[in-house]
Residue, then its C-alpha position, 0 to 999 in steps of 0.5 A: m869174265k872179260m877172257l869168257a866173253a872175248l872168246e864167246k866173241w871171236i871163237v878162238l884165241g892164242i896164250g899171247q892174246m888172252v894175256g893181253l886181254g889181262l894186262e890191257p889196263t897196264l900196257d901201253e898202245a905198243e904193247l898191247i898191239e903185240r899181245f893182241f898179235n899173240k906175241m908172249e915172252r918167256e916171263d910171262y908165264k911167271l905173271g898172275v894172268f897167266n896162272r889164271v888163263h890156267a885155271l880157267e882151263a884146269q876148272g873147265y871153262i876153257n878148253g886148250h889146244s895144243f899144236l906143233r908149230q904154234p902156241k897152244a889156244y883157246t876156246l870156250t865150254e859149255r860151262g864157260f858160255n853158261a858162266l856168261r848168262d843167268e840161264q844155262v843152257e843144255h848144249r850149244p852147237e857153236i861150242r868148238d872142241f876141235v881147232s884145226e892145226a891147218m887153219i889155226r894161223h889164220e883163226l888168230k890173225a883174223s882175232a888179232v885185227g878184231l882184238v884191235l878194231t875192238e879194244v884200242m880202235g873202239l870200233p863195232a867189229a865182230r866175226q861173221h858166219p856162213k848162212a844160207v841164203w836164197t839166190h835167183t839163178g837163170g831164173r830159178r830160186r836155189l838155196v845156197v850157204e854163202g860165205a862169210s867175211d872174216l870180221w864185219i865192222e857194222s856201220p851207216e857204210p858198213k865194211a867186210i874185212e877179209v885177212e888173206l894171208t894166202q893168195k888165192s886163184k883168179g877164179r876164186y876171187e871172181e866168185i869172192f867179189e860176185t858174192y859181195r855185190r850181192r851182200l853189200t849194201g849202202g856204200g859197204v866196202v871190203l877191206y883185205l888185209t894181206g899177209w904175203p909181200g905185195g899181197d895188197a897189190v895182187i886183191l887190187k889187180n884182181a879187183r879191177a879185172q873184175r870191176a870190183p870198186f868195193v875193195y880194198a886192200c893194205g898189209l897186214d904188217e901196216f895194220r899192226r904196226s899203225a895200230g889199224r890206223c893204216v890207209f887201205q888204197g882202193a881198186v879205184e886207184s883215187r880213193s883210199i879208206a883209213l879206220s878211226a874210232a868215229g868210222a871211216a874216212r874217204 
């Protein structure tokens, strides 16, 4: 049930992440972090928890997705959704029958960050999904589909988290920061986790150019090494944020 609930929350999980959830009570923090980043050892395939994952797939509670360059990943089926509820639902539009190989690396990294935030740090983090909102442009009101953060930490000062594995164009960052200007309230911030060398500096340079003081950045490798307790440097050079179980300290 824990694995099914995790799949409902994070949408897609890799085999290492599933095994990590099953072994969580027996692992120290460093081992658990590596599992949540989808690391698997050859011996893991002989473990009872791996057999339970296989049984969930065989019995139709989860869908397995295989890729050429990535370990197997899983999504929840309709049967899996219904197993989590007292009342069954015949059709759920959010069920993922297909997972893009082009996006799976990003999906699993976002799930890894989410698992660390919730399972290790105890923070109220969740995935977000795009939604339609009304905007006003040039005196006209129009309905647009607004992008979503990879993750969102609900708190008095909300925190959006973007898992950025590759660099975007300056124009695209301008659009993203403008969207966050509309969305962020109550001192909210955007925390970028970057997956390429010097990526945090690239994000901050763009944020300064676009006058986006709510943007902070840190390397994804540092987040992994520190079990989520890394320091995010701000676009305003004197500012920084470090997450903790109690919230964020500036």
